[in-house]
N, C-alpha and C positions, 0 to 999 in steps of 0.2 A: 858936259852935263846930259847934253841932247842922247850922247851914245849910251849912257850909262841907262838914262829911262827907257830908251829903246830895248836894251838887253833885258831888263827888267820885264817890258811888255812882252817880249819876246819868251822869255821863262814861262810867264804867267799862261800865253798863251800854248805852250807847250803842254803845262801841266793841265790844262783844259781840257786839251786833246786828248790826253793818257786816259783822264779822268771818264771821258765820253765814250771810249773805245773800252774801257773796263765796265763800264753800265751796259755798254751794249752785248758784252759778250756772255756778262752773268744774267740777263734778263731772262727770266721763268719764261715768258711767253714765248721767244725767241727760241729756246730750248725746247718748247714743247713742238713749235712749226718744225724744227729740225728732226725731231724724233719721229713727227707724222710724216715727214718726208723719207725717212730711213725705214719706215714701218716697224720701228720699236714700240716698246711701250714705255711711258711716260705718265706720270700724275702731276697733273698741276694743280694746286689749291692752297688756300689761305684758311688753315683751321680755325684760326682766332676768329675769323668773320665769317659767321655764318649766315649773312645774306648774299656773300659772293657763292656763285656757281664754281664747282671744281669741272676740269676737263680732263680726258683719260684719250690718250691715243695708244691704238693698239693694233698691229697688223695694217696699219694706214687706213684705221678708220677712226672717226675722231667721235668721241661719246661727252655728253655734258650732263652734268648731275646737278639738279636743284637741291637743295638741304633745308629740311624743314626743322626747328627747334620743338622740343618737348620735354616732358619731364619723365624722368625715371623714378626710382624710389629714392633716390639719394641726391639727386641735382638735376640741373637743366643741361640736356644734351641734344645731341641731332639723332631724332628717333626714327624719320622718314627721310629717304632719298629716291628721287625720281630719275630714273637715268633714259635719256632718249638720244637719237643722233638726227642731225640736221639733213644728213643724206642717206635714208634707207636703200636708196638704189645700190650702195656699195656695198650691203650686208651678205652678198653672195660669197660663200666659201665659209663664213662664221659658223663655228660648231659650237653646239652645247658647253662643251668642256671650256671654250672660250670663254663664254659668258660667265662660267662658274669660276674662272680666275679671275676676272674682272670684280666679280661680286665678291671674292676673297680679299683681293687688293684694298677695296673699298671697306669690308668689316674691319680690317685691320686697325684701319685709320679712325672708323667710327663703329665700335663693336656694338652699341645699342641700337642701332639702325636698322628699320625694315626697308629693304631696296623694292622699288616698285619699278619695272622696267616698262616705256611705253610703246605704243604701237610703232612697227610691226615686231618689234622684240618680243612681247608678252604673247604672241602667238605662238611663238617656239614653247613648247611642253618643259617649263623648268620647274624643278623641285627647289624650296627654300635650301639654302645649305645647313641653317639651323634645326632642319628636321633631322632625328635620328633613324629614318625608315629605311 
C-alpha cells in the first residue's frame, strides 16, 4: 500500500516538474529577455489589457510603450502611445530607419495610434509614418 502511494506521489511530482518546465519555456517575458540578449526583434504585449505597457526589443535595445485609450469614430481604441527607453546611453548607432521600422510594427498592432517618442529619441527629426509627404 505504501509503495502504491509512493508511486502516485512520484508521478504527481514528475507531472508538476514537466508543467513547471513548460510554463518556463513559453513564458513571454523570458522570450523577450532571450531576444534582447540575441539582439533580435521581439514585441511583448497583451493587446486586451490597455493598462499594461508593451515592450519591444530591437538590436539589443529595450523600448517600453505606454498605451492610452481614447475614442475613434466608431469605438474605443488605443489612440496615443508614448515610447521610451530606460537606457538612452545605449541608443548609439540607432538610425532613423530603425525608428520607422519600430513605428510600423506598433501601427500594425494599433492602427489608430499616434506615436510619440520621448527624450532623447524625439530630438531626432522623425516625420510621422502617416504623412504623405
